[in-house]
C-alpha positions in Angstrom: -0.3 -11.1 -19.8 -2.0 -12.9 -22.7 -1.7 -11.2 -26.1 -4.9 -10.0 -27.8 -4.9 -13.1 -30.1 -5.3 -15.4 -27.1 -7.7 -13.4 -25.0 -11.0 -15.0 -24.1 -13.4 -12.2 -25.0 -14.9 -10.6 -21.9 -18.4 -11.1 -23.3 -17.9 -14.8 -23.5 -16.7 -15.0 -19.9 -19.7 -13.1 -18.8 -22.1 -15.4 -20.7 -20.4 -18.4 -19.2 -20.8 -17.0 -15.7 -24.4 -15.9 -16.1 -25.8 -18.8 -18.2 -26.5 -21.1 -15.2 -28.5 -18.3 -13.6 -30.5 -17.9 -16.8 -31.3 -21.6 -16.8 -32.3 -21.8 -13.2 -34.4 -18.6 -13.2 -36.0 -18.9 -16.7 -39.8 -18.7 -16.4 -40.2 -21.5 -18.9 -38.2 -24.0 -16.7 -40.1 -26.2 -14.3 -37.7 -27.1 -11.5 -40.3 -28.8 -9.4 -39.4 -32.2 -7.9 -42.9 -33.4 -8.4 -42.8 -36.0 -11.2 -40.0 -37.5 -13.2 -40.0 -34.6 -15.7 -39.2 -32.1 -12.9 -36.6 -34.2 -11.4 -34.9 -34.8 -14.7 -34.9 -31.1 -15.4 -33.4 -30.3 -12.1 -30.7 -32.9 -12.7 -29.9 -31.4 -16.1 -29.6 -28.0 -14.5 -27.2 -29.3 -11.8 -25.2 -31.1 -14.5 -25.1 -28.0 -16.7 -23.9 -26.0 -13.7 -21.0 -28.3 -13.0 -20.1 -28.4 -16.7 -20.0 -24.7 -16.8 -17.8 -24.6 -13.6 -15.4 -27.0 -15.3 -15.3 -24.9 -18.4 -14.6 -21.8 -16.4 -11.8 -23.7 -14.6 -10.1 -24.5 -17.9 -10.4 -20.9 -19.0 -8.6 -19.9 -15.8 -5.9 -22.5 -16.6 -5.6 -21.2 -20.2 -5.3 -17.6 -19.0 -2.6 -18.5 -16.5 -0.6 -20.5 -19.0 -0.8 -18.0 -21.8 0.2 -15.2 -19.4 3.3 -17.1 -18.6 4.2 -17.9 -22.2 3.7 -14.3 -23.3 5.8 -12.9 -20.5 8.6 -15.3 -21.1 8.4 -14.6 -24.8 8.8 -10.9 -24.1 11.8 -11.7 -21.9 13.4 -13.7 -24.7 12.9 -10.9 -27.2 14.8 -8.6 -24.8 17.7 -11.0 -24.8 18.0 -10.7 -28.6 19.1 -7.1 -28.1 21.9 -8.0 -25.7 25.5 -7.4 -27.0 28.9 -7.4 -25.5 30.1 -5.0 -28.1 29.2 -1.3 -27.6 26.4 -0.5 -30.2 26.9 2.7 -32.2 23.7 4.3 -30.9 24.9 4.2 -27.3 28.4 5.5 -28.0 29.1 8.6 -25.9 26.7 7.4 -23.2 28.4 4.2 -21.9 32.1 3.5 -21.7 32.7 0.1 -23.3 33.6 -1.5 -20.0 30.5 0.0 -18.3 28.4 -1.2 -21.2 29.7 -4.8 -20.8 28.9 -4.6 -17.1 25.3 -3.5 -17.9 24.9 -6.4 -20.3 26.1 -8.8 -17.7 23.7 -7.3 -15.1 20.8 -7.6 -17.5 21.7 -11.2 -18.4 22.0 -12.1 -14.7 18.6 -10.6 -13.9 17.1 -12.3 -16.9 18.3 -15.7 -15.8 17.2 -15.1 -12.2 13.8 -13.8 -13.4 13.2 -16.9 -15.5 13.9 -19.1 -12.5 11.6 -17.2 -10.1 8.8 -16.7 -12.6 8.8 -20.4 -13.5 8.6 -21.4 -9.8 5.7 -18.9 -9.3 4.0 -20.3 -12.4 4.4 -23.9 -11.3 3.2 -23.0 -7.8 0.1 -21.3 -9.2 -0.7 -24.2 -11.5 -0.3 -26.6 -8.6 -2.7 -24.6 -6.5 -5.3 -24.6 -9.2 -5.0 -28.2 -10.4 -4.5 -29.8 -7.0 -7.2 -27.7 -5.3 -4.8 -25.7 -3.1 -7.2 -22.7 -2.8 -10.0 -25.0 -1.8 -7.8 -26.6 0.8 -7.0 -23.2 2.4 -10.7 -22.3 2.2 -11.5 -25.5 4.1 -8.9 -24.6 6.8 -10.2 -21.1 7.2 -13.8 -22.4 7.6 -12.8 -24.6 10.5 -11.7 -21.4 12.3 -14.5 -19.1 11.6 -17.7 -18.7 9.5 -17.6 -14.9 9.7 -17.2 -13.7 6.0 -14.9 -10.8 7.0 -12.5 -12.9 9.0 -12.6 -15.7 6.4 -11.5 -13.3 3.7 -8.8 -11.7 5.9 -7.4 -15.1 7.0 -7.7 -16.6 3.5 -5.7 -13.8 1.8 -3.4 -13.5 4.9 -2.4 -17.1 4.6 -1.8 -16.9 0.9 0.1 -13.6 1.2 2.3 -14.8 4.1 3.1 -18.1 2.4 3.9 -16.4 -0.8 6.2 -14.0 0.9 8.0 -16.7 2.9 8.6 -18.7 -0.3 9.9 -15.7 -2.1 12.2 -14.5 0.8 15.2 -16.7 -0.1 15.0 -15.4 -3.7 14.9 -11.8 -2.3 17.9 -12.5 -0.2 19.8 -13.8 -3.2 18.8 -10.9 -5.3 19.8 -8.3 -2.7 22.9 -9.9 -1.2 24.3 -11.7 -4.2 23.2 -10.1 -7.5 22.9 -6.5 -6.3 26.1 -6.9 -4.2 28.0 -8.3 -7.2 27.2 -5.3 -9.3 27.9 -2.7 -6.6 24.4 -1.6 -5.8 23.6 -3.2 -2.5 23.9 -1.2 0.7 21.2 -3.1 2.7 22.4 -4.8 5.9 20.8 -8.1 7.1 19.3 -6.1 10.0 17.7 -3.6 7.6 16.4 -6.5 5.4 14.8 -8.3 8.4 13.3 -5.1 9.8 11.9 -4.2 6.4 10.2 -7.6 6.2 8.7 -7.3 9.7 7.5 -3.8 9.0 6.0 -4.9 5.7 4.1 -7.8 7.3 2.8 -5.4 10.0 1.6 -2.8 7.5 0.1 -5.5 5.4 -1.9 -6.8 8.3 -3.1 -3.4 9.5 -3.7 -1.6 6.2 -4.3 -4.5 3.9 -6.4 -6.4 6.5 -8.4 -3.2 7.4 -9.1 -2.4 3.7 -10.2 -6.0 3.0 -12.4 -6.0 6.1 -14.0 -2.8 5.0 -14.7 -4.0 1.4 -16.2 -7.3 2.6 -18.4 -5.5 5.2 -19.6 -3.1 2.4 -20.3 -6.2 0.2 -22.3 -7.9 3.0 -24.2 -4.7 4.0 -25.0 -2.8 0.9 -26.3 -5.3 -1.7 -26.6 -3.8 -5.2 -24.9 -0.6 -4.1 -21.7 -2.5 -3.2 -19.8 -1.5 -6.3 -20.5 2.2 -5.8 -19.9 2.4 -2.1 -16.8 0.2 -2.4 -15.5 2.3 -5.2 -16.0 5.4 -3.1 -14.2 3.8 -0.1 -11.2 2.7 -2.1 -11.0 6.1 -3.8 -10.9 7.9 -0.5 -8.2 5.5 0.7 -6.2 6.1 -2.4 -6.4 9.8 -2.2 -5.5 9.8 1.5 -2.4 7.6 0.9 -1.4 9.8 -2.1 -1.4 12.8 0.2 0.0 11.4 3.4 2.2 8.4 2.2 5.4 10.4 2.7 4.3 11.5 6.2 3.0 8.2 7.5 4.6 5.3 5.6 8.0 6.5 4.4 9.3 7.4 7.9 8.9 3.8 8.9 11.6 2.8 6.4 13.6 5.9 5.6 14.8 9.1 7.1 13.6 12.3 5.3 15.2 15.6 6.0 14.5 19.1 4.6 16.9 20.1 1.9 19.4 22.4 3.5 19.8 26.0 2.5 22.3 26.5 -0.3 22.9 26.7 -4.0 20.6 23.7 -4.9 17.7 24.9 -2.8 18.0 28.4 -4.2 18.1 27.1 -7.8 15.0 24.9 -7.2 13.2 27.8 -5.6 14.1 30.2 -8.4 12.8 27.8 -11.0 9.5 27.1 -9.2 8.9 30.8 -8.9 9.8 31.3 -12.6 7.2 28.7 -13.8 4.6 29.7 -11.1 4.7 26.4 -9.2 4.2 26.7 -5.4 6.4 24.3 -3.6 7.8 24.6 0.0 8.4 20.9 0.8 11.8 19.8 -0.6 13.2 16.7 1.2 16.3 14.4 0.9 15.8 10.7 1.6 18.6 8.3 2.7 18.3 6.0 -0.3 21.9 5.1 0.2 20.7 3.1 3.2 19.7 0.3 0.8 21.2 0.9 -2.6 23.5 3.1 -4.6 20.9 3.6 -7.3 19.5 7.1 -7.6 16.0 8.4 -8.0 13.7 11.4 -7.3 9.9 11.7 -7.1 7.0 13.9 -6.4 4.3 12.9 -4.0 1.2 14.3 -2.4 -1.5 16.6 -3.6 -2.3 20.3 -3.1 -0.5 21.7 0.0 0.9 18.3 0.8 2.9 17.9 -2.4 6.6 17.5 -1.9 9.8 16.8 -3.9 11.9 13.9 -2.6 15.5 13.6 -3.7 17.6 10.6 -3.1 20.9 11.4 -1.4 22.6 9.3 -4.1 21.1 11.5 -6.8 22.4 14.7 -5.2 25.9 13.1 -4.8 26.2 12.2 -8.5 24.6 15.2 -10.3 25.3 18.9 -10.8 22.9 21.6 -9.6 21.7 22.2 -13.1 21.1 18.5 -13.7 19.1 18.2 -10.5 16.9 21.2 -11.4 16.4 19.7 -14.8 15.1 16.5 -13.3 12.8 18.4 -11.0 11.6 20.6 -13.9 10.5 17.4 -15.6 8.5 16.4 -12.6 7.0 19.8 -12.3 6.1 19.5 -16.0 3.8 16.6 -15.1 1.9 18.8 -12.6 1.8 21.8 -14.9 0.5 19.7 -17.8 -2.1 18.1 -15.5 -0.6 14.6 -16.0 -0.8 13.9 -12.3 -4.5 14.9 -12.2 -5.2 12.9 -15.3 -3.5 9.8 -13.9 -5.4 10.0 -10.7 -8.8 10.5 -12.5 -8.1 7.6 -14.9 -7.1 5.4 -12.0 -10.3 6.2 -10.1 -12.4 5.5 -13.2 -10.6 2.2 -13.8 -11.2 1.2 -10.2 -14.9 2.0 -10.6 -15.2 -0.2 -13.7 -13.5 -3.1 -11.9 -15.8 -2.7 -8.9 -18.9 -2.6 -11.1 -17.9 -5.8 -13.1 -16.9 -7.5 -9.9 -20.3 -6.8 -8.3 -22.0 -8.6 -11.1 -20.2 -11.9 -10.7 -18.5 -12.2 -7.3 -21.6 -13.6 -5.6 -22.0 -16.2 -8.3 -21.2 -19.7 -6.9 -19.8 -20.7 -10.3 -16.6 -18.8 -9.6 -16.1 -20.7 -6.4 -17.0 -24.0 -8.1 -14.4 -23.3 -10.7 -11.7 -23.4 -8.0 -13.1 -26.5 -6.3 -15.0 -24.8 -3.5 -18.5 -26.1 -3.2 -19.8 -23.2 -1.0 -19.8 -19.8 -2.6 -17.7 -17.1 -0.9 -16.5 -13.6 -1.4 -12.8 -14.4 -1.1 -12.8 -17.3 -3.6 -15.0 -15.3 -6.0 -12.7 -12.3 -6.0 -9.7 -14.6 -6.5 -11.3 -16.3 -9.6 -12.5 -12.9 -10.9 -9.0 -11.5 -10.6 -7.6 -14.2 -12.8 -10.4 -13.9 -15.4 -10.0 -10.1 -15.4 -6.3 -10.3 -16.0 -6.5 -10.1 -19.9 -8.7 -7.0 -19.6 -6.2 -5.6 -17.1 -3.3 -6.2 -19.5 -5.1 -4.3 -22.2 -5.9 -1.4 -19.9 -2.3 -1.5 -18.7 -1.0 -1.2 -22.2 -3.3 1.8 -22.9 -2.2 3.4 -19.6 1.5 2.9 -20.6 0.9 4.5 -24.0 -0.6 7.6 -22.2 2.2 7.6 -19.7 5.0 7.5 -22.4 3.3 10.4 -24.1 3.2 12.3 -20.9 6.9 11.6 -20.3 7.8 13.1 -23.6 5.6 16.1 -22.8 7.3 16.6 -19.4 10.7 16.4 -21.1 9.7 19.1 -23.5 8.5 21.3 -20.6 11.9 20.9 -18.8 13.9 21.5 -22.0 11.8 24.6 -22.9 11.5 26.1 -19.4 14.9 25.2 -18.1 17.7 23.4 -20.1 17.6 20.5 -22.4 21.3 19.7 -22.3 21.2 19.5 -18.5 18.2 17.1 -18.6 20.0 14.9 -21.2 23.1 14.7 -19.0 21.0 13.8 -16.0 19.1 11.1 -17.8 22.4 9.6 -19.2 24.0 9.6 -15.8 20.9 7.9 -14.2 20.9 5.2 -16.9 24.5 4.5 -16.6 24.5 4.6 -12.8 21.6 2.1 -12.7 22.9 -0.1 -15.5 19.7 0.4 -17.4 18.8 -1.3 -20.6 19.2 1.3 -23.4 18.1 -1.1 -26.2 14.9 -2.8 -25.0 12.9 -4.7 -27.6 10.0 -2.6 -29.0 7.4 -5.2 -28.0 8.6 -5.1 -24.4 8.4 -1.3 -24.5 4.9 -1.4 -25.9 3.6 -3.8 -23.3 5.5 -2.9 -20.1 7.3 0.5 -20.3 5.6 3.5 -18.7 8.7 5.6 -19.7 10.2 5.8 -23.2 13.6 4.3 -23.6 16.5 6.7 -23.0 17.6 7.0 -26.7 14.1 8.0 -27.8 13.9 10.6 -25.0 17.3 12.1 -26.0 16.2 12.4 -29.6 13.0 14.1 -28.6 14.8 16.6 -26.4 17.2 17.4 -29.2 14.2 18.2 -31.4 12.8 20.4 -28.8 16.1 22.3 -28.4 16.3 23.0 -32.1 12.8 24.5 -32.0 13.7 26.9 -29.2 
């Protein structure tokens, strides 16, 4: 995303979009075609309109280019921290051989990421400069004039084409890079089935949500932003509560954690801290990768803990309880609720701003489409909004990192700091994580603090106990 220095101020963008409307609707402007003066005025208005569309097009190009430059600069800054020699600050965490392997993994992913991101950037620029989006819009309009179906088909074509182009790179990433470093467990059959299931879900859920939003836009006028916001909020809360019940089983098998020492230890801790939890599941993450993870999902009575089988395999009971204590800390500290509320508020802001501009034909004109439409308008708006999205993302990451420290303190205080530290170390080493990311990358992209910072913070908490 573009850095603050390069951001086109949102106010300027809004003025650019709205100014043609002001010119056309100004009480002092005579747009009558009666007489040469009225015709000249009308021609000037039309000329001004197309000039503004062209200006907006160049703003879109600038945002796209700056976004690419900034992201690649951040990638480069991370490479300045690579080292084949074991740095002193990670001694005791990585064995020298494992550390060299992690550096090779990071370098390989960096090179591959540069290739894929450059191809994506060139493809995006080509679509913008050569009128690719206008071309797809023209095809869709030969099939239907229904706004709902036009939007579904437009984004469906773009999404499917993008996925097909990216598939060879996904294959290489999974079956070459991840295989080389000992992570991949995905079979070709699983890979293909995942693709087909993803397309089906995208068509059903994505297409249905798009259809609903367009229908609301067409039917509710000035109330679009409020009703659309409400619909998306309901959908988000529904998916948060039932994702593990409805979506996850299509890709993975979840089984209740069997009775034994681990379940007893988890239950004892949840009782100790007053956290009601009955749903503890194990997921077959080893079906696709050796990497380990754990997460909470759901709200209220639908909340559940999900442990990867690879996590259980590589960690002691105390380490697993410490990881779950961290996750419980998020709930007890209301981080989950805060994140949900902030997400809902941010969605409302986006819908409100979108409602002001999406119907303006200037957005469509900027992408080479003469006839205004919802799908082109929302595409152009998404690009123009991306600098604002970057700023909000940075702020959300700052809040998230603060909450991660808080959840670590909860786990260290209520359970055991040393067990949490050992669990975090094992996870980082097992996943070949970057222990020394550049501070600028952390600031912009990291929702979790780097491992070394977390370990220091846990040590401080333990000394205060």
